[in-house]
MIDRENGU-883581 format. One record per residue (C-alpha): residue number from 1; residue in one letter; x, y, z. Coordinates in nm, 3 decimals. Each point is the difference from the previous one (the first is absolute). Example, Ala and Ser with C-alpha at 12.3 -4.5 7.8 and 13.67 -1.06 7.14 Angstrom:
<atom i="1" aa="A" u="1.230" v="-0.450" w="0.780"/>
<atom i="2" aa="S" u="0.137" v="0.344" w="-0.066"/>
***
This chain:
<atom i="1" aa="X" u="12.002" v="6.359" w="11.559"/>
<atom i="2" aa="X" u="-0.129" v="0.343" w="0.103"/>
<atom i="3" aa="X" u="-0.281" v="0.046" w="-0.252"/>
<atom i="4" aa="X" u="-0.129" v="-0.292" w="-0.207"/>
<atom i="5" aa="X" u="0.112" v="-0.039" w="-0.359"/>
<atom i="6" aa="X" u="-0.347" v="0.083" w="-0.128"/>
<atom i="7" aa="X" u="0.018" v="0.339" w="0.168"/>
<atom i="8" aa="X" u="0.244" v="0.138" w="-0.252"/>
<atom i="9" aa="X" u="-0.259" v="-0.011" w="-0.278"/>
<atom i="10" aa="X" u="-0.278" v="0.252" w="-0.037"/>
<atom i="11" aa="X" u="-0.254" v="-0.275" w="0.068"/>
<atom i="12" aa="X" u="0.187" v="-0.096" w="0.317"/>
<atom i="13" aa="X" u="0.002" v="0.360" w="0.121"/>
<atom i="14" aa="X" u="-0.371" v="0.033" w="-0.069"/>
<atom i="15" aa="X" u="-0.065" v="-0.323" w="0.189"/>
<atom i="16" aa="X" u="0.195" v="0.131" w="0.300"/>
<atom i="17" aa="X" u="-0.193" v="0.328" w="-0.008"/>
<atom i="18" aa="X" u="-0.333" v="-0.181" w="-0.020"/>
<atom i="19" aa="X" u="0.091" v="-0.236" w="0.284"/>
<atom i="20" aa="X" u="0.112" v="0.288" w="0.222"/>
<atom i="21" aa="X" u="-0.307" v="0.209" w="-0.073"/>
<atom i="22" aa="X" u="-0.234" v="-0.298" w="0.051"/>
<atom i="23" aa="X" u="0.160" v="-0.090" w="0.331"/>
<atom i="24" aa="X" u="-0.021" v="0.357" w="0.126"/>
<atom i="25" aa="X" u="-0.360" v="0.049" w="-0.106"/>
<atom i="26" aa="X" u="-0.141" v="-0.322" w="0.144"/>
<atom i="27" aa="X" u="-0.200" v="0.071" w="0.313"/>
<atom i="28" aa="X" u="0.162" v="-0.125" w="0.316"/>
<atom i="29" aa="X" u="-0.216" v="-0.112" w="0.290"/>
<atom i="30" aa="X" u="0.271" v="-0.120" w="0.236"/>
<atom i="31" aa="X" u="-0.028" v="0.056" w="0.371"/>
<atom i="32" aa="X" u="0.279" v="0.058" w="0.246"/>
<atom i="33" aa="X" u="0.039" v="-0.368" w="0.081"/>
<atom i="34" aa="X" u="0.322" v="-0.153" w="0.132"/>
<atom i="35" aa="X" u="0.097" v="-0.156" w="-0.336"/>
<atom i="36" aa="X" u="-0.047" v="0.337" w="-0.171"/>
<atom i="37" aa="X" u="0.214" v="0.166" w="0.267"/>
<atom i="38" aa="X" u="0.280" v="-0.247" w="-0.073"/>
<atom i="39" aa="X" u="-0.020" v="0.054" w="-0.375"/>
<atom i="40" aa="X" u="-0.022" v="0.378" w="0.019"/>
<atom i="41" aa="X" u="0.298" v="0.039" w="0.232"/>
<atom i="42" aa="X" u="0.205" v="-0.172" w="-0.271"/>
<atom i="43" aa="X" u="-0.150" v="0.241" w="-0.250"/>
<atom i="44" aa="X" u="0.100" v="0.292" w="0.219"/>
<atom i="45" aa="X" u="0.356" v="-0.130" w="-0.001"/>
<atom i="46" aa="X" u="-0.002" v="-0.017" w="-0.380"/>
<atom i="47" aa="X" u="-0.140" v="0.354" w="-0.018"/>
<atom i="48" aa="X" u="0.260" v="0.131" w="0.246"/>
<atom i="49" aa="X" u="0.279" v="-0.164" w="-0.200"/>
<atom i="50" aa="X" u="-0.117" v="0.143" w="-0.333"/>
<atom i="51" aa="X" u="-0.041" v="0.346" w="0.154"/>
<atom i="52" aa="X" u="0.362" v="-0.025" w="0.121"/>
<atom i="53" aa="X" u="0.106" v="-0.090" w="-0.355"/>
<atom i="54" aa="X" u="-0.200" v="0.293" w="-0.140"/>
<atom i="55" aa="X" u="0.152" v="0.238" w="0.257"/>
<atom i="56" aa="X" u="0.346" v="-0.110" w="-0.116"/>
<atom i="57" aa="X" u="-0.087" v="0.143" w="-0.345"/>
<atom i="58" aa="X" u="0.058" v="-0.301" w="-0.224"/>
<atom i="59" aa="X" u="0.141" v="0.054" w="-0.349"/>
<atom i="60" aa="X" u="-0.228" v="0.036" w="-0.302"/>
<atom i="61" aa="X" u="-0.277" v="0.167" w="0.199"/>
<atom i="62" aa="X" u="-0.106" v="0.363" w="0.011"/>
<atom i="63" aa="X" u="-0.065" v="0.186" w="0.323"/>
<atom i="64" aa="X" u="-0.366" v="0.037" w="-0.099"/>
<atom i="65" aa="X" u="-0.035" v="-0.376" w="-0.049"/>
<atom i="66" aa="X" u="0.172" v="-0.074" w="0.329"/>
<atom i="67" aa="X" u="-0.210" v="0.254" w="0.191"/>
<atom i="68" aa="X" u="-0.325" v="-0.144" w="-0.141"/>
<atom i="69" aa="X" u="0.110" v="-0.357" w="0.078"/>
<atom i="70" aa="X" u="0.105" v="0.096" w="0.351"/>
<atom i="71" aa="X" u="-0.324" v="0.184" w="0.075"/>
<atom i="72" aa="X" u="-0.218" v="-0.287" w="-0.121"/>
<atom i="73" aa="X" u="0.196" v="-0.265" w="0.191"/>
<atom i="74" aa="X" u="0.010" v="0.204" w="0.322"/>
<atom i="75" aa="X" u="-0.376" v="0.061" w="-0.025"/>
<atom i="76" aa="X" u="-0.068" v="-0.371" w="-0.050"/>
<atom i="77" aa="X" u="0.229" v="-0.089" w="0.291"/>
<atom i="78" aa="X" u="-0.168" v="0.256" w="0.226"/>
<atom i="79" aa="X" u="-0.342" v="-0.136" w="-0.096"/>
<atom i="80" aa="X" u="0.113" v="-0.354" w="0.085"/>
<atom i="81" aa="X" u="0.114" v="0.118" w="0.342"/>
<atom i="82" aa="X" u="-0.310" v="0.208" w="0.072"/>
<atom i="83" aa="X" u="-0.265" v="-0.230" w="-0.145"/>
<atom i="84" aa="X" u="0.143" v="-0.350" w="0.056"/>
<atom i="85" aa="X" u="0.293" v="-0.025" w="0.241"/>
<atom i="86" aa="X" u="-0.102" v="0.239" w="0.279"/>
<atom i="87" aa="X" u="-0.368" v="-0.102" w="0.010"/>
<atom i="88" aa="X" u="0.098" v="-0.366" w="-0.022"/>
<atom i="89" aa="X" u="0.245" v="0.030" w="0.288"/>
<atom i="90" aa="X" u="-0.260" v="0.185" w="0.207"/>
<atom i="91" aa="X" u="-0.258" v="-0.270" w="-0.065"/>
<atom i="92" aa="X" u="0.244" v="-0.284" w="0.061"/>
<atom i="93" aa="X" u="0.116" v="0.153" w="0.330"/>
<atom i="94" aa="X" u="-0.337" v="0.119" w="0.124"/>
<atom i="95" aa="X" u="0.110" v="0.363" w="-0.023"/>
<atom i="96" aa="X" u="0.285" v="-0.044" w="0.252"/>
<atom i="97" aa="X" u="0.239" v="0.278" w="-0.106"/>
<atom i="98" aa="X" u="0.305" v="-0.165" w="0.156"/>
<atom i="99" aa="X" u="-0.062" v="-0.328" w="-0.181"/>
<atom i="100" aa="X" u="-0.069" v="0.185" w="-0.326"/>
<atom i="101" aa="X" u="0.329" v="0.192" w="0.036"/>
<atom i="102" aa="X" u="0.190" v="-0.321" w="0.074"/>
<atom i="103" aa="X" u="-0.148" v="-0.177" w="-0.302"/>
<atom i="104" aa="X" u="0.071" v="0.303" w="-0.222"/>
<atom i="105" aa="X" u="0.363" v="-0.015" w="0.115"/>
<atom i="106" aa="X" u="0.010" v="-0.369" w="-0.098"/>
<atom i="107" aa="X" u="-0.147" v="0.086" w="-0.341"/>
<atom i="108" aa="X" u="0.258" v="0.275" w="-0.049"/>
<atom i="109" aa="X" u="0.281" v="-0.242" w="0.086"/>
<atom i="110" aa="X" u="-0.141" v="-0.258" w="-0.242"/>
<atom i="111" aa="X" u="-0.024" v="0.263" w="-0.276"/>
<atom i="112" aa="X" u="0.364" v="0.098" w="0.063"/>
<atom i="113" aa="X" u="0.099" v="-0.365" w="-0.052"/>
<atom i="114" aa="X" u="-0.189" v="-0.015" w="-0.329"/>
<atom i="115" aa="X" u="0.153" v="0.329" w="-0.118"/>
<atom i="116" aa="X" u="0.349" v="-0.131" w="0.082"/>
<atom i="117" aa="X" u="-0.072" v="-0.307" w="-0.215"/>
<atom i="118" aa="X" u="-0.120" v="0.223" w="-0.286"/>
<atom i="119" aa="X" u="0.318" v="0.208" w="0.027"/>
<atom i="120" aa="X" u="0.209" v="-0.313" w="-0.024"/>
<atom i="121" aa="X" u="-0.192" v="-0.125" w="-0.303"/>
<atom i="122" aa="X" u="-0.015" v="0.341" w="-0.174"/>
<atom i="123" aa="X" u="0.316" v="0.195" w="0.085"/>
<atom i="124" aa="X" u="-0.009" v="0.180" w="-0.337"/>
<atom i="125" aa="X" u="-0.119" v="0.362" w="-0.007"/>
<atom i="126" aa="X" u="-0.249" v="-0.042" w="-0.286"/>
<atom i="127" aa="X" u="-0.367" v="-0.088" w="0.027"/>
<atom i="128" aa="X" u="-0.110" v="-0.347" w="-0.107"/>
<atom i="129" aa="X" u="-0.333" v="-0.116" w="-0.135"/>
<atom i="130" aa="X" u="-0.011" v="-0.251" w="0.286"/>
<atom i="131" aa="X" u="-0.077" v="0.290" w="0.232"/>
<atom i="132" aa="X" u="-0.317" v="0.087" w="-0.190"/>
<atom i="133" aa="X" u="-0.102" v="-0.367" w="-0.015"/>
<atom i="134" aa="X" u="0.045" v="-0.039" w="0.376"/>
<atom i="135" aa="X" u="-0.201" v="0.311" w="0.081"/>
<atom i="136" aa="X" u="-0.266" v="-0.097" w="-0.252"/>
<atom i="137" aa="X" u="-0.038" v="-0.333" w="0.180"/>
<atom i="138" aa="X" u="-0.067" v="0.199" w="0.316"/>
<atom i="139" aa="X" u="-0.282" v="0.186" w="-0.172"/>
<atom i="140" aa="X" u="-0.169" v="-0.331" w="-0.076"/>
<atom i="141" aa="X" u="-0.017" v="-0.060" w="0.376"/>
<atom i="142" aa="X" u="-0.122" v="0.344" w="0.103"/>
<atom i="143" aa="X" u="-0.065" v="0.344" w="-0.143"/>
<atom i="144" aa="X" u="-0.061" v="0.311" w="0.209"/>
<atom i="145" aa="X" u="-0.338" v="0.158" w="0.040"/>
<atom i="146" aa="X" u="0.059" v="0.278" w="-0.245"/>
<atom i="147" aa="X" u="-0.143" v="0.006" w="-0.347"/>
<atom i="148" aa="X" u="0.297" v="0.128" w="-0.197"/>
<atom i="149" aa="X" u="0.248" v="-0.281" w="-0.055"/>
<atom i="150" aa="X" u="0.140" v="0.165" w="-0.313"/>
<atom i="151" aa="X" u="0.310" v="0.144" w="0.172"/>
<atom i="152" aa="X" u="0.092" v="-0.346" w="0.131"/>
<atom i="153" aa="X" u="-0.065" v="-0.157" w="-0.341"/>
<atom i="154" aa="X" u="0.213" v="0.266" w="-0.167"/>
<atom i="155" aa="X" u="0.277" v="-0.047" w="0.257"/>
<atom i="156" aa="X" u="0.017" v="-0.373" w="-0.071"/>
<atom i="157" aa="X" u="-0.002" v="0.060" w="-0.375"/>
<atom i="158" aa="X" u="0.275" v="0.261" w="0.042"/>
<atom i="159" aa="X" u="0.215" v="-0.246" w="0.195"/>
<atom i="160" aa="X" u="-0.035" v="-0.249" w="-0.286"/>
<atom i="161" aa="X" u="0.078" v="0.265" w="-0.261"/>
<atom i="162" aa="X" u="0.308" v="0.118" w="0.191"/>
<atom i="163" aa="X" u="0.115" v="-0.360" w="0.046"/>
<atom i="164" aa="X" u="-0.021" v="-0.059" w="-0.376"/>
<atom i="165" aa="X" u="0.209" v="0.304" w="-0.092"/>
<atom i="166" aa="X" u="0.356" v="-0.056" w="-0.108"/>
***
């Protein structure tokens, strides 16, 4: 099931909105630890996959919606790289640029494997609510150090709205 049965009701939609907004507004105090690096590289794969789906212009979505979704997801992905992955790799490798580059290459290969699995599971061109749920779970692990999470919240809500359209 893509979106739970309760999500088709107005109460279910309100509950989803409240859960997404609450998760995005909770302060995150995570550091660039190894477990966070592992989680966030999976999140980057999910973000890359959804951006690919958005770039393919799925049905039932306007260009304005897709552009806003894309921008928010790319910004979140960039923040993950700049504020979690790169600093974490530098710390883990004592600043050795060669080791950092080698580990980044391993991360990129791992992300490609995850994206291939997503493509196999979701070959359809449309957006699914699962995408928003997956990305929202990432936000419970880490949020970037910028105050305005509204574009990301709106992007996730737009994915759900597009997924529910007939």
